[in-house]
DSSP file (Angstrom, degrees, kcal/mol; ACC not computed):
  #  RESIDUE AA STRUCTURE BP1 BP2  ACC     N-H-->O    O-->H-N    N-H-->O    O-->H-N    TCO  KAPPA ALPHA  PHI   PSI    X-CA   Y-CA   Z-CA
    1    1 A M              0   0    0      0, 0.0     2,-0.1     0, 0.0     0, 0.0   0.000 360.0 360.0 360.0 133.6  -13.9   -9.9   -8.0
    2    2 A K     >  -     0   0    0      1,-0.1     4,-1.7     4,-0.0     3,-0.3  -0.459 360.0-115.6 -81.7 157.9  -11.7  -10.7   -4.9
    3    3 A F  H  > S+     0   0    0      1,-0.2     4,-2.4     2,-0.2     5,-0.2   0.881 115.4  57.5 -59.9 -39.8   -9.6   -8.1   -3.2
    4    4 A E  H  > S+     0   0    0      1,-0.2     4,-0.9     2,-0.2    -1,-0.2   0.859 105.1  51.0 -62.6 -35.6   -6.4  -10.0   -4.2
    5    5 A D  H  4 S+     0   0    0     -3,-0.3     4,-0.3     1,-0.2    -1,-0.2   0.890 112.2  46.7 -67.9 -38.8   -7.4   -9.8   -7.9
    6    6 A A  H >< S+     0   0    0     -4,-1.7     3,-0.6     1,-0.2    -2,-0.2   0.871 114.7  45.4 -71.3 -36.8   -7.9   -6.0   -7.6
    7    7 A I  H >< S+     0   0    0     -4,-2.4     3,-2.0     1,-0.2     4,-0.3   0.598  88.7  88.2 -84.2 -10.3   -4.7   -5.3   -5.7
    8    8 A A  G >< S+     0   0    0     -4,-0.9     3,-1.1     1,-0.3    -1,-0.2   0.780  79.3  63.2 -60.2 -27.1   -2.6   -7.5   -8.0
    9    9 A K  G <  S+     0   0    0     -3,-0.6    -1,-0.3    -4,-0.3    -2,-0.1   0.681 100.1  54.0 -72.5 -15.1   -1.9   -4.6  -10.3
   10   10 A F  G X  S+     0   0    0     -3,-2.0     3,-2.0    -4,-0.1    24,-0.6   0.423  78.2 129.8 -94.2  -0.2   -0.1   -2.8   -7.5
   11   11 A L  B <  S+a   34   0A   0     -3,-1.1    24,-0.2    -4,-0.3     3,-0.1  -0.352  82.4   1.0 -60.6 128.8    2.2   -5.6   -6.8
   12   12 A N  T 3  S+     0   0    0     22,-3.5     2,-0.4     1,-0.2    -1,-0.3   0.648 107.8 115.7  64.4  20.0    5.9   -4.4   -6.7
   13   13 A N  S <  S-     0   0    0     -3,-2.0    21,-0.9    21,-0.3     2,-0.4  -0.900  75.0-108.3-113.0 147.8    4.8   -0.8   -7.3
   14   14 A E  E     +B   33   0A   0     -2,-0.4    51,-1.8    19,-0.2     2,-0.3  -0.613  57.1 152.6 -74.1 127.4    5.3    2.0   -4.8
   15   15 A C  E     -BC  32  64A   0     17,-3.5    17,-2.7    -2,-0.4     2,-0.5  -0.894  45.4-111.4-148.5 173.3    1.9    2.9   -3.4
   16   16 A V  E     -BC  31  63A   0     47,-3.2    47,-2.5    -2,-0.3     2,-0.5  -0.962  25.2-157.3-113.8 130.2    0.0    4.4   -0.4
   17   17 A V  E     -BC  30  62A   0     13,-2.9    13,-2.3    -2,-0.5     2,-0.4  -0.944   6.3-156.6-111.5 122.9   -2.3    2.0    1.6
   18   18 A Y  E     -BC  29  61A   0     43,-3.2    42,-2.8    -2,-0.5    43,-1.3  -0.823   8.6-158.1-101.1 136.7   -5.1    3.6    3.6
   19   19 A F  E     - C   0  59A   0      9,-3.4    40,-0.2    -2,-0.4    39,-0.1  -0.731  24.8-128.3-112.5 160.0   -6.6    1.8    6.6
   20   20 A N  S    S+     0   0    0     38,-2.0     2,-0.3    -2,-0.3    39,-0.1   0.218  93.4  47.5 -91.6  15.2   -9.9    2.2    8.4
   21   21 A Y  S    S-     0   0    0     37,-0.2     2,-0.6     7,-0.1    -2,-0.2  -0.946  93.9 -97.8-144.1 164.6   -8.2    2.6   11.8
   22   22 A E        -     0   0    0     -2,-0.3     6,-0.2     4,-0.0    -2,-0.1  -0.769  43.5-141.2 -87.9 124.2   -5.3    4.7   13.1
   23   23 A S    >   -     0   0    0      4,-2.0     3,-1.7    -2,-0.6    -1,-0.0  -0.150  27.9 -96.3 -79.5 176.1   -2.1    2.6   13.2
   24   24 A D  T 3  S+     0   0    0      1,-0.3    -1,-0.1     2,-0.1    -2,-0.0   0.721 121.2  65.4 -64.6 -21.8    0.6    2.6   15.9
   25   25 A L  T 3  S-     0   0    0      2,-0.3    -1,-0.3     1,-0.0     3,-0.1   0.490 117.8-109.5 -81.3  -2.5    2.5    5.1   13.8
   26   26 A G  S <  S+     0   0    0     -3,-1.7     2,-0.3     1,-0.3    -2,-0.1   0.636  87.2  92.6  86.8  15.0   -0.1    7.7   14.3
   27   27 A S        -     0   0    0      1,-0.0    -4,-2.0    -6,-0.0    -1,-0.3  -0.966  65.9-144.8-138.9 154.1   -1.4    7.7   10.7
   28   28 A S  S    S+     0   0    0     -2,-0.3    -9,-3.4    -6,-0.2     2,-0.4   0.244  86.2  61.1-101.3  13.1   -4.1    5.8    8.8
   29   29 A A  E     -B   18   0A   0    -11,-0.2     2,-0.4    -6,-0.0   -11,-0.2  -0.999  61.4-166.0-139.3 141.0   -2.0    5.6    5.7
   30   30 A L  E     -B   17   0A   0    -13,-2.3   -13,-2.9    -2,-0.4     2,-0.5  -0.970  11.6-144.5-126.5 144.0    1.4    4.0    4.9
   31   31 A E  E     +B   16   0A   0     -2,-0.4    16,-1.3   -15,-0.2     2,-0.3  -0.906  50.4  83.5-109.3 132.0    3.7    4.5    1.9
   32   32 A G  E    S-BD  15  46A   0    -17,-2.7   -17,-3.5    -2,-0.5     2,-0.4  -0.956  70.8 -54.7 172.3-154.5    5.7    1.6    0.5
   33   33 A T  E     -BD  14  45A   0     12,-3.0    12,-3.0    -2,-0.3     2,-0.7  -0.956  31.0-136.0-124.0 134.5    5.6   -1.4   -1.8
   34   34 A I  E     +aD  11  44A   0    -21,-0.9   -22,-3.5   -24,-0.6   -21,-0.3  -0.807  28.8 173.2 -86.4 119.0    3.3   -4.4   -1.8
   35   35 A T  E     +     0   0A   0      8,-2.3     2,-0.3    -2,-0.7    -1,-0.2   0.703  57.0  16.1-104.1 -23.0    5.7   -7.4   -2.3
   36   36 A E  E     - D   0  43A   0      7,-1.1     7,-2.6     2,-0.0     2,-0.4  -0.994  59.4-148.6-154.3 144.4    3.5  -10.4   -1.9
   37   37 A L  E     + D   0  42A   0     -2,-0.3     5,-0.2     5,-0.2     2,-0.2  -0.894  20.2 167.8-114.9 145.6   -0.3  -11.3   -2.0
   38   38 A G        -     0   0    0      3,-2.6     2,-1.3    -2,-0.4     3,-0.2  -0.709  52.0 -62.5-136.8-169.2   -2.0  -14.1   -0.1
   39   39 A D  S    S-     0   0    0      1,-0.2     3,-0.1    -2,-0.2    -2,-0.0  -0.683 121.5 -15.7 -84.4  93.6   -5.6  -15.1    0.7
   40   40 A G  S    S+     0   0    0     -2,-1.3    16,-2.2     1,-0.3    17,-0.4   0.506 130.6  65.4  90.6   6.1   -6.9  -12.2    2.8
   41   41 A W  E     - E   0  55A   0     14,-0.3    -3,-2.6    -3,-0.2     2,-0.3  -0.953  56.3-161.9-148.1 165.0   -3.4  -10.6    3.4
   42   42 A F  E     -DE  37  54A   0     12,-1.8    12,-3.0    -2,-0.3     2,-0.5  -0.986  24.8-117.6-149.3 153.7   -0.5   -9.0    1.7
   43   43 A R  E     -DE  36  53A   0     -7,-2.6    -8,-2.3    -2,-0.3    -7,-1.1  -0.780  32.4-168.2 -91.9 130.1    3.1   -8.3    2.6
   44   44 A F  E     -DE  34  52A   0      8,-3.3     8,-2.8    -2,-0.5     2,-0.5  -0.975  11.9-163.6-125.9 129.8    4.0   -4.6    2.7
   45   45 A K  E     -DE  33  51A   0    -12,-3.0   -12,-3.0    -2,-0.4     6,-0.2  -0.960  18.5-149.4-114.3 116.0    7.5   -3.0    2.8
   46   46 A D  E >   -D   32   0A   0      4,-2.4     3,-1.9    -2,-0.5   -14,-0.2  -0.132  33.7 -91.7 -80.5 179.5    7.5    0.6    3.9
   47   47 A T  T 3  S+     0   0    0    -16,-1.3   -15,-0.1     1,-0.3    -1,-0.1   0.676 125.3  57.5 -68.0 -17.4    9.9    3.3    2.9
   48   48 A N  T 3  S-     0   0    0      2,-0.1    -1,-0.3     0, 0.0     3,-0.1   0.460 120.0-107.5 -89.0  -2.2   12.1    2.6    5.9
   49   49 A G  S <  S+     0   0    0     -3,-1.9     2,-0.5     1,-0.3    -2,-0.1   0.515  71.8 142.6  89.9   6.7   12.5   -1.1    4.8
   50   50 A V        -     0   0    0      1,-0.0    -4,-2.4    -5,-0.0     2,-0.3  -0.697  40.5-145.5 -83.8 126.5   10.3   -2.5    7.5
   51   51 A E  E     +E   45   0A   0     -2,-0.5     2,-0.3    -6,-0.2    -6,-0.2  -0.735  21.0 176.6 -94.3 141.1    8.1   -5.4    6.3
   52   52 A S  E     -E   44   0A   0     -8,-2.8    -8,-3.3    -2,-0.3     2,-0.6  -0.962  29.0-132.8-137.1 154.2    4.6   -6.0    7.6
   53   53 A I  E     -E   43   0A   0     -2,-0.3     2,-0.4   -10,-0.2   -10,-0.2  -0.964  30.3-158.9-107.2 122.4    1.9   -8.5    6.9
   54   54 A V  E     -E   42   0A   0    -12,-3.0   -12,-1.8    -2,-0.6     2,-0.5  -0.850  16.3-130.0-110.0 133.5   -1.4   -6.6    6.5
   55   55 A N  E >   -E   41   0A   0     -2,-0.4     3,-1.3   -14,-0.2     4,-0.3  -0.704  16.4-144.2 -77.6 124.4   -4.9   -8.0    6.8
   56   56 A S  G >  S+     0   0    0    -16,-2.2     3,-0.9    -2,-0.5   -15,-0.1   0.649  92.3  73.7 -69.5 -14.1   -6.8   -6.9    3.8
   57   57 A V  G 3  S+     0   0    0    -17,-0.4    -1,-0.3     1,-0.2   -16,-0.1   0.829  96.0  51.2 -66.0 -30.9  -10.0   -6.5    5.8
   58   58 A N  G <  S+     0   0    0     -3,-1.3   -38,-2.0   -39,-0.1     2,-0.4   0.503  87.9 102.0 -85.4  -4.9   -8.6   -3.3    7.3
   59   59 A V  E <   +C   19   0A   0     -3,-0.9   -40,-0.3    -4,-0.3     3,-0.1  -0.680  38.8 173.1 -88.1 130.4   -7.6   -1.7    4.0
   60   60 A V  E     +     0   0A   0    -42,-2.8     2,-0.3    -2,-0.4   -41,-0.2   0.792  66.5   2.1 -99.0 -40.1   -9.9    1.0    2.7
   61   61 A R  E     -C   18   0A   0    -43,-1.3   -43,-3.2     2,-0.0     2,-0.4  -0.998  50.6-160.1-153.2 145.2   -8.0    2.3   -0.4
   62   62 A V  E     -C   17   0A   0     -2,-0.3     2,-0.4   -45,-0.2   -45,-0.2  -1.000  17.8-179.6-127.9 130.7   -4.8    1.6   -2.3
   63   63 A M  E     -C   16   0A   0    -47,-2.5   -47,-3.2    -2,-0.4     2,-0.2  -0.994  26.5-127.1-135.4 130.6   -3.3    4.3   -4.5
   64   64 A E  E     -C   15   0A   0     -2,-0.4   -49,-0.3   -49,-0.3   -50,-0.0  -0.531  38.0-107.8 -70.8 140.1   -0.2    4.2   -6.7
   65   65 A I        -     0   0    0    -51,-1.8   -51,-0.1    -2,-0.2     2,-0.1  -0.563  36.1-126.2 -72.6 122.7    2.1    7.1   -6.0
   66   66 A P        -     0   0    0      0, 0.0     8,-2.5     0, 0.0     2,-0.3  -0.406  26.6-159.7 -71.2 146.3    1.9    9.5   -9.0
   67   67 A R  B     -F   73   0B   0      6,-0.3     6,-0.2    -2,-0.1     5,-0.1  -0.937  14.7-122.6-127.9 149.6    5.1   10.5  -10.6
   68   68 A K    >   -     0   0    0      4,-3.2     3,-2.1    -2,-0.3     6,-0.1  -0.358  41.8 -97.4 -78.4 166.8    6.1   13.4  -12.9
   69   69 A P  T 3  S+     0   0    0      0, 0.0    -1,-0.1     0, 0.0    -2,-0.0   0.783 125.6  57.0 -58.4 -26.3    7.6   12.7  -16.3
   70   70 A N  T 3  S-     0   0    0      2,-0.1    -3,-0.0     1,-0.0    -2,-0.0   0.469 121.8-106.6 -84.8  -0.3   11.1   13.1  -14.8
   71   71 A G  S <  S+     0   0    0     -3,-2.1     2,-0.1     1,-0.3     3,-0.1   0.314  76.4 130.8  97.4  -7.7   10.4   10.4  -12.3
   72   72 A K        -     0   0    0      1,-0.1    -4,-3.2    -5,-0.1    -1,-0.3  -0.450  65.7 -97.2 -78.1 154.1   10.1   12.5   -9.2
   73   73 A K  B     -F   67   0B   0     -6,-0.2    -6,-0.3    -2,-0.1     2,-0.2  -0.452  35.0-131.8 -70.3 139.2    7.1   12.0   -6.9
   74   74 A K        -     0   0    0     -8,-2.5     2,-0.4    -2,-0.2    -1,-0.1  -0.553  27.4-103.0 -82.9 155.9    4.1   14.4   -7.4
   75   75 A L        +     0   0    0     -2,-0.2     2,-0.3     2,-0.0    -1,-0.1  -0.690  51.5 171.2 -77.6 129.0    2.6   16.0   -4.4
   76   76 A F              0   0    0     -2,-0.4   -11,-0.0     1,-0.1    -3,-0.0  -0.950 360.0 360.0-139.6 159.6   -0.7   14.3   -3.5
   77   77 A Y              0   0    0     -2,-0.3    -1,-0.1     0, 0.0    -2,-0.0   0.322 360.0 360.0-122.8 360.0   -3.2   14.4   -0.7
């Protein structure tokens, strides 16, 4: 299975993307929405509305943000 096939279920869902390096923002995880998939990359829009193109080689984990039944975000670590 290719990475793009596995990440396709997170397309247009709010999620957290974890990286294997520390980014310029001082964190190894970003929260936002995956808007487009390509061959070895994906387009990511963070909660501030900034779009980025991410190389999938640097991604360690992708997790959908859990929500409570009322729609609010759950606390997660």
